[in-house]
Each structure stands twice: as structure tokens, then as C-alpha cells.
C-alpha positions as CSV (number, residue, x, y, z in Angstrom):
1,M,8.0,-17.3,-1.8
2,I,4.9,-15.2,-1.1
3,A,4.6,-12.5,-3.8
4,G,1.4,-10.8,-2.5
5,H,-2.1,-10.9,-1.1
6,A,-5.4,-9.8,-2.8
7,E,-8.7,-9.4,-0.9
8,V,-11.9,-10.4,-2.7
9,L,-14.2,-7.4,-2.8
10,N,-16.9,-8.7,-5.1
11,I,-17.8,-11.7,-7.3
12,F,-18.8,-11.5,-10.9
13,E,-20.4,-14.4,-12.8
14,I,-20.3,-14.5,-16.6
15,K,-22.7,-17.1,-18.1
16,G,-21.2,-19.2,-20.8
17,S,-22.7,-20.6,-24.0
18,K,-21.9,-23.2,-26.6
19,S,-19.8,-20.6,-28.5
20,K,-18.3,-18.9,-25.5
21,G,-17.5,-21.9,-23.3
22,P,-18.5,-22.6,-19.7
23,D,-19.7,-20.2,-16.9
24,V,-16.9,-18.2,-15.4
25,K,-16.6,-16.8,-11.9
26,I,-14.4,-13.7,-11.4
27,A,-13.1,-12.6,-8.1
28,G,-13.0,-8.8,-8.1
29,C,-9.9,-8.1,-5.8
30,R,-7.7,-5.4,-4.4
31,V,-4.1,-6.1,-3.9
32,I,-3.4,-5.5,-0.2
33,D,0.3,-6.5,0.0
34,G,3.1,-7.1,-2.5
35,F,1.9,-7.8,-6.1
36,V,0.0,-10.3,-8.1
37,T,1.4,-11.5,-11.5
38,R,-0.5,-12.5,-14.5
39,E,-1.0,-16.0,-15.9
40,K,-2.6,-15.5,-19.3
41,Q,-4.5,-12.1,-19.3
42,D,-4.1,-8.5,-20.1
43,V,-1.5,-7.1,-17.6
44,D,1.9,-8.3,-16.3
45,A,1.4,-7.4,-12.7
46,V,-0.9,-5.6,-10.3
47,K,0.7,-3.8,-7.4
48,K,-0.5,-2.9,-3.9
49,G,-3.6,-0.7,-3.8
50,N,-4.8,-1.5,-7.3
51,E,-7.8,-3.6,-8.2
52,C,-8.0,-6.6,-10.6
53,G,-10.2,-9.5,-11.6
54,L,-8.9,-13.0,-10.9
55,V,-10.1,-16.3,-12.4
56,I,-8.6,-19.4,-10.8
57,N,-9.0,-22.6,-12.8
58,N,-11.1,-25.3,-11.1
59,W,-11.9,-23.0,-8.1
60,Y,-15.2,-21.2,-7.9
61,D,-15.9,-21.0,-4.2
62,F,-14.8,-17.4,-3.7
63,Q,-16.4,-15.4,-0.8
64,I,-16.3,-11.7,-0.3
65,G,-13.6,-11.0,2.3
66,D,-11.4,-14.0,1.3
67,V,-7.7,-13.3,0.9
68,I,-6.0,-14.9,-2.0
69,Q,-2.3,-15.6,-1.4
70,C,-0.1,-15.4,-4.5
71,L,3.1,-17.3,-4.7
72,E,6.2,-16.8,-6.8
73,Q,8.3,-19.8,-7.8
74,V,12.0,-19.2,-7.0
75,V,14.6,-21.6,-8.5
76,R,18.0,-21.5,-6.8
77,K,21.0,-23.5,-7.7
78,P,22.5,-25.4,-4.7
79,K,25.9,-24.2,-3.5
80,F,28.3,-26.9,-2.4
81,I,30.7,-25.7,0.3
82,K,33.6,-27.9,1.4
83,S,35.2,-27.4,4.7
84,E,38.8,-28.0,5.7
85,S,37.8,-31.3,7.3
86,G,36.5,-32.5,3.9
87,A,32.8,-32.3,4.9
88,V,30.5,-30.9,2.3
89,R,27.6,-28.6,3.1
90,I,24.8,-27.7,0.7
91,E,23.3,-24.2,0.8
92,C,20.2,-23.2,-1.2
């Protein structure tokens, strides 16, 4: 399920070091639709119209104007429906 979209407005690069780790590229974004939820950082969610910085592991090829699509995992239990004829249908 699509949770939201964020547009890349700027790109920031932080140089790493032996003590701080590798170089990091941060996509400075504005949420343009829905919301973006956090992975491991300071805020729980950023809603439409607000700005945030995104770091995506193993992806560094951001371009200004890119739109990042954020997905939300939805887990649903299947529902088994039995008809009068004995057939079983599964709804998710």
C-alpha cells in the first residue's frame, strides 16, 4: 500500500571518516502526498507539506526532482468463506 510521496528538493553529502563511518548522501525532501514513516531516526512520521531528510541504504543516485514513493506493509489474515454449494472462497 502506498503511504506517501516525497519530492527531492536538494541533496546533502556528509563526508565520513574512520571514526564516523562512510560518506552519506541525504535527500532533502518535501512530502507531497500522504506521509513518510521513519526507519531508525528522530521522528515517527512526516506528513504532507513538511520537509525531511532521507537516507536510503545502498542507494545514492538521488536527483533533484525525483519523487520517492514510500510503501506501508499491510498484513491481513485471509478470510475463508464457504458457500451453500460447499465451495470455499478466500478473501484477503
